[in-house]
C-alpha positions in Angstrom: -11.7 -15.5 27.8 -11.8 -12.3 26.2 -15.0 -10.2 27.0 -17.5 -8.8 24.4 -15.9 -5.4 24.3 -12.4 -6.7 23.8 -13.7 -8.6 20.7 -15.4 -5.7 19.7 -12.4 -3.5 19.8 -10.3 -5.7 18.4 -12.9 -6.4 15.3 -13.4 -2.7 14.9 -9.4 -2.1 14.6 -9.1 -5.1 12.6 -11.3 -2.9 10.0 -9.4 0.2 10.6 -12.3 1.9 12.2 -12.4 4.6 14.9 -15.1 4.1 17.4 -16.7 7.6 15.8 -16.6 5.8 12.3 -18.3 2.6 13.7 -20.8 4.5 15.8 -21.7 6.6 12.2 -22.1 3.2 10.1 -24.2 1.7 13.5 -26.0 4.7 13.9 -25.5 5.3 17.6 -22.8 7.8 19.4 -19.3 6.9 19.7 -19.9 7.1 23.4 -22.1 4.2 23.1 -19.2 2.0 21.3 -16.8 2.9 23.9 -19.3 1.9 26.7 -19.6 -1.5 25.1 -15.7 -1.8 24.4 -15.2 -1.1 28.0 -18.0 -3.6 29.1 -19.9 -1.1 31.0 -23.0 -1.4 28.7 -24.2 -4.4 26.6 -25.8 -4.4 23.5 -28.9 -5.6 22.9 -29.5 -9.0 20.8 -30.5 -7.1 17.7 -27.6 -4.5 18.1 -24.9 -7.6 18.7 -26.2 -8.9 15.8 -25.8 -5.8 13.6 -22.6 -5.0 14.6 -21.2 -8.7 14.0 -22.8 -8.0 10.6 -20.8 -4.3 10.0 -17.7 -6.1 11.4 -17.8 -9.1 9.2 -17.8 -11.4 12.0 -20.0 -13.9 14.1 -22.2 -12.6 17.1 -20.8 -16.1 18.4 -17.2 -14.7 18.1 -18.4 -11.3 19.9 -20.0 -13.2 22.5 -16.7 -15.2 23.4 -18.5 -18.7 21.9 -15.9 -19.3 19.4 -12.5 -18.4 19.0 -12.6 -17.8 15.0 -13.7 -14.5 14.1 -14.6 -15.7 10.6 -15.7 -19.1 11.2 -18.9 -18.9 8.9 -17.5 -16.4 6.4 -16.9 -19.0 3.6 -20.1 -19.4 1.5 -18.9 -22.9 0.2 -18.7 -24.2 4.2 -22.0 -22.4 4.5 -23.6 -24.3 2.0 -22.3 -27.5 3.0 -23.7 -27.0 6.5 -27.0 -26.2 4.8 -26.8 -29.4 3.1 -25.8 -31.4 6.0 -28.9 -29.7 7.8 -31.1 -31.1 5.0 -30.3 -34.6 4.9 -32.7 -37.1 6.7 -31.6 -37.5 10.0 -30.0 -41.0 9.6 -28.1 -40.0 7.0 -26.8 -36.8 8.8 -25.7 -38.6 11.8 -23.6 -40.9 9.4 -21.8 -38.2 7.9 -21.1 -36.4 10.9 -19.9 -39.5 12.4 -17.4 -39.9 9.4 -16.4 -36.3 9.5 -15.7 -36.8 13.4 -13.6 -40.0 12.4 -11.4 -37.9 10.0 -11.0 -34.8 12.0 -9.8 -36.8 14.8 -7.4 -38.9 12.4 -6.0 -35.4 11.1 -5.3 -34.4 14.5 -3.6 -37.6 15.5 -1.5 -37.7 12.7 -0.3 -33.9 13.2 1.1 -34.8 16.8 
């Protein structure tokens, strides 16, 4: 699994930003960005959230909790998640069970 620093550098490069450019947007020094990328220093939670927003990714991706950098960028998907969360618990469980079955079937058919 990649470290925070490696994922930060990957996202920065994907946006075609230098460490100096990211530092200016983030309102810090390029040496701080370099320390983050070399895993010599860890950002605060608020700093990680701000970096994720600047780089248009998620804190979860930067922290290695997910391998998809843009998992929650799709506004339609985010609305679906919000709609599911707002359902009564019994309906939410039923819907999630159906989704789980559909995903399992799709994975099997891809084999």
